[in-house]
BADREN-514673 format. One record per residue: x, y, z negated of N, C-alpha, C, O in turn; residue number from 1. Coordinates in steps of 0.02 Angstrom, whole numbers, m for minus. Layout:
n_c1	n_c2	n_c3	ca_c1	ca_c2	ca_c3	c_c1	c_c2	c_c3	o_c1	o_c2	o_c3	num
X	Y	Z	X	Y	Z	X	Y	Z	X	Y	Z	NUM .
...
END
This chain:
n_c1	n_c2	n_c3	ca_c1	ca_c2	ca_c3	c_c1	c_c2	c_c3	o_c1	o_c2	o_c3	num
1537	654	m6088	1511	594	m6056	1560	574	m6000	1580	616	m5960	1 .
1578	511	m5999	1623	487	m5947	1585	482	m5881	1524	481	m5880	2 .
1622	477	m5826	1590	471	m5760	1551	405	m5757	1497	403	m5727	3 .
1576	352	m5787	1540	288	m5788	1474	294	m5826	1423	267	m5806	4 .
1475	331	m5882	1414	342	m5921	1364	384	m5881	1304	370	m5882	5 .
1389	435	m5845	1346	476	m5803	1313	433	m5749	1252	438	m5739	6 .
1352	393	m5714	1325	351	m5661	1274	303	m5689	1219	295	m5662	7 .
1291	270	m5744	1245	223	m5776	1179	257	m5793	1125	230	m5782	8 .
1183	317	m5821	1124	355	m5840	1082	371	m5778	1021	363	m5779	9 .
1114	395	m5725	1077	413	m5664	1044	352	m5632	986	355	m5611	10 .
1080	297	m5628	1055	236	m5597	996	207	m5637	948	182	m5608	11 .
1000	212	m5703	949	182	m5745	890	228	m5759	837	204	m5780	12 .
897	293	m5749	842	339	m5764	805	364	m5703	758	403	m5709	13 .
826	343	m5643	793	362	m5581	774	300	m5542	813	252	m5539	14 .
715	299	m5513	693	240	m5476	738	225	m5415	756	168	m5403	15 .
755	278	m5378	796	270	m5317	850	324	m5319	836	383	m5324	16 .
914	302	m5314	970	348	m5315	1017	330	m5258	1034	272	m5248	17 .
1038	382	m5221	1086	372	m5167	1148	414	m5182	1144	475	m5189	18 .
1205	380	m5187	1269	415	m5192	1295	419	m5120	1304	368	m5087	19 .
1305	480	m5097	1318	491	m5026	1370	545	m5014	1389	581	m5060	20 .
1392	549	m4952	1436	604	m4931	1391	658	m4904	1356	649	m4854	21 .
1392	716	m4937	1349	772	m4918	1284	770	m4958	1280	740	m5011	22 .
1234	805	m4930	1170	810	m4964	1115	781	m4919	1126	766	m4861	23 .
1056	773	m4948	1000	748	m4909	987	792	m4849	973	768	m4794	24 .
992	858	m4858	979	905	m4804	1036	909	m4754	1025	926	m4696	25 .
1096	893	m4777	1155	898	m4733	1204	842	m4748	1257	854	m4778	26 .
1187	780	m4727	1235	725	m4738	1301	740	m4703	1302	769	m4649	27 .
1356	719	m4735	1423	735	m4709	1455	677	m4672	1513	682	m4652	28 .
1418	623	m4662	1444	568	m4621	1385	531	m4591	1329	534	m4616	29 .
1398	496	m4537	1346	459	m4503	1314	405	m4544	1254	392	m4538	30 .
1353	372	m4587	1326	318	m4628	1277	345	m4680	1224	317	m4691	31 .
1296	400	m4712	1250	431	m4760	1188	457	m4724	1132	449	m4750	32 .
1197	486	m4665	1140	511	m4626	1092	454	m4609	1031	463	m4612	33 .
1119	397	m4592	1077	339	m4574	1034	317	m4633	974	303	m4624	34 .
1063	313	m4692	1024	292	m4751	971	344	m4768	915	326	m4785	35 .
989	408	m4764	940	461	m4777	883	455	m4726	824	461	m4746	36 .
898	445	m4662	845	438	m4611	799	380	m4627	738	386	m4620	37 .
826	324	m4648	785	266	m4665	739	282	m4723	679	269	m4720	38 .
767	310	m4777	727	326	m4836	674	378	m4819	617	373	m4842	39 .
692	428	m4780	644	479	m4759	589	448	m4717	530	464	m4725	40 .
608	404	m4670	559	370	m4627	509	331	m4669	450	328	m4653	41 .
534	300	m4723	490	261	m4766	450	304	m4815	407	279	m4850	42 .
465	369	m4817	427	415	m4857	439	409	m4932	395	426	m4972	43 .
497	385	m4952	511	378	m5023	547	440	m5050	586	472	m5015	44 .
534	455	m5112	569	508	m5147	629	478	m5180	625	426	m5213	45 .
687	510	m5173	747	483	m5203	792	540	m5226	789	596	m5200	46 .
833	524	m5275	882	571	m5299	948	555	m5265	963	496	m5253	47 .
987	606	m5249	1052	592	m5218	1106	632	m5254	1093	682	m5287	48 .
1167	606	m5247	1226	640	m5275	1278	643	m5220	1294	593	m5188	49 .
1305	703	m5210	1357	715	m5160	1424	698	m5192	1447	733	m5237	50 .
1455	644	m5170	1518	623	m5200	1575	671	m5185	1628	667	m5217	51 .
1566	716	m5137	1618	765	m5122	1622	820	m5176	1671	857	m5178	52 .
1571	824	m5219	1572	876	m5271	1621	859	m5327	1638	903	m5367	53 .
1643	796	m5331	1688	777	m5385	1729	716	m5365	1702	664	m5348	54 .
1794	724	m5366	1838	667	m5352	1827	612	m5403	1832	553	m5387	55 .
1813	632	m5465	1800	583	m5517	1738	541	m5501	1737	481	m5511	56 .
1685	574	m5477	1624	539	m5457	1638	495	m5395	1614	439	m5391	57 .
1676	522	m5348	1691	486	m5286	1725	419	m5301	1706	368	m5272	58 .
1774	419	m5346	1807	356	m5365	1765	317	m5415	1764	255	m5414	59 .
1732	353	m5459	1693	321	m5511	1637	276	m5485	1625	223	m5513	60 .
1603	298	m5432	1548	257	m5406	1575	194	m5373	1543	142	m5376	61 .
1634	198	m5343	1665	138	m5314	1684	89	m5369	1675	28	m5361	62 .
1711	114	m5423	1729	72	m5480	1667	42	m5513	1667	m17	m5531	63 .
1615	82	m5520	1554	61	m5554	1522	1	m5517	1501	m47	m5549	64 .
1519	6	m5451	1486	m46	m5412	1533	m101	m5388	1511	m154	m5367	65 .
1597	m88	m5393	1647	m132	m5364	1634	m139	m5288	1642	m193	m5260	66 .
1615	m84	m5258	1599	m80	m5186	1641	m23	m5157	1639	32	m5184	67 .
1679	m35	m5104	1729	15	m5083	1703	73	m5040	1741	121	m5028	68 .
1642	71	m5018	1620	122	m4970	1560	162	m4996	1525	141	m5043	69 .
1550	218	m4965	1495	264	m4978	1456	270	m4913	1489	275	m4861	70 .
1392	271	m4911	1344	280	m4966	1331	216	m5005	1347	161	m4984	71 .
1301	227	m5064	1279	171	m5106	1209	185	m5130	1195	238	m5159	72 .
1164	138	m5118	1094	145	m5137	1078	101	m5197	1096	42	m5199	73 .
1044	131	m5246	1022	95	m5306	947	101	m5311	919	155	m5301	74 .
913	46	m5326	841	46	m5336	826	13	m5403	845	m44	m5414	75 .
792	50	m5447	775	26	m5514	836	m4	m5550	831	m57	m5580	76 .
892	31	m5546	951	11	m5583	994	m41	m5549	1048	m57	m5573	77 .
972	m67	m5492	1009	m119	m5457	1042	m91	m5395	1012	m53	m5357	78 .
1105	m111	m5384	1141	m92	m5324	1112	m130	m5265	1111	m192	m5265	79 .
1089	m94	m5214	1061	m125	m5154	1115	m137	m5103	1122	m192	m5077	80 .
1155	m85	m5089	1209	m92	m5040	1225	m27	m5007	1201	27	m5026	81 .
1266	m33	m4956	1287	25	m4916	1246	29	m4852	1193	m2	m4847	82 .
1270	66	m4805	1232	80	m4744	1214	16	m4705	1157	8	m4686	83 .
1262	m28	m4694	1249	m88	m4655	1195	m131	m4688	1149	m155	m4655	84 .
1201	m142	m4753	1153	m183	m4789	1084	m151	m4789	1034	m184	m4777	85 .
1081	m86	m4804	1018	m50	m4805	985	m53	m4735	925	m64	m4730	86 .
1024	m43	m4683	997	m46	m4615	970	m115	m4599	915	m122	m4572	87 .
1008	m168	m4615	985	m236	m4603	921	m251	m4643	875	m282	m4617	88 .
920	m230	m4705	860	m241	m4746	800	m204	m4718	745	m230	m4718	89 .
810	m143	m4693	757	m105	m4662	730	m141	m4600	670	m147	m4592	90 .
776	m163	m4558	756	m196	m4496	718	m261	m4508	674	m279	m4470	91 .
735	m296	m4562	702	m360	m4578	637	m350	m4618	598	m397	m4625	92 .
626	m290	m4644	568	m277	m4686	581	m288	m4760	538	m275	m4802	93 .
640	m313	m4776	657	m327	m4846	661	m263	m4888	639	m262	m4945	94 .
688	m209	m4859	693	m147	m4896	624	m119	m4913	613	m95	m4968	95 .
578	m123	m4866	511	m99	m4878	479	m137	m4936	444	m108	m4977	96 .
491	m203	m4939	464	m244	m4994	494	m223	m5061	458	m219	m5111	97 .
559	m209	m5062	592	m187	m5123	564	m119	m5145	550	m109	m5204	98 .
556	m74	m5098	534	m7	m5114	460	m4	m5133	440	41	m5169	99 .
419	m51	m5110	348	m53	m5128	339	m64	m5203	287	m45	m5231	100 .
389	m94	m5234	384	m107	m5306	400	m44	m5347	390	m44	m5408	101 .
423	8	m5314	440	70	m5350	376	111	m5359	340	122	m5311	102 .
362	132	m5421	302	173	m5432	304	238	m5393	358	267	m5382	103 .
247	261	m5371	243	324	m5334	268	380	m5378	254	383	m5438	104 .
307	426	m5349	334	483	m5386	301	546	m5361	288	554	m5302	105 .
287	590	m5408	256	653	m5387	303	711	m5394	284	768	m5379	106 .
END
């Protein structure tokens, strides 16, 4: 499976996916930490991928989204944005509206 196929599969088979530097428990940069804090604050369950685990994934996610920075948040298969966009959406209430449409996960 190519890295693009892997990313496509992850984005389309999970309600919320965050490609980030580090892990949910130990983000490796302030921008990834900020997005994790927002998602945790909102109480949503999400899957994450540490782009440091694979150089192929690190470049592949940038190519997939045509977005140059990490983290990258996807909701129901759609690219939402990076830290600045997620933070702005959270502050305006737009992110909460988007996430309310996600079915509860157990």
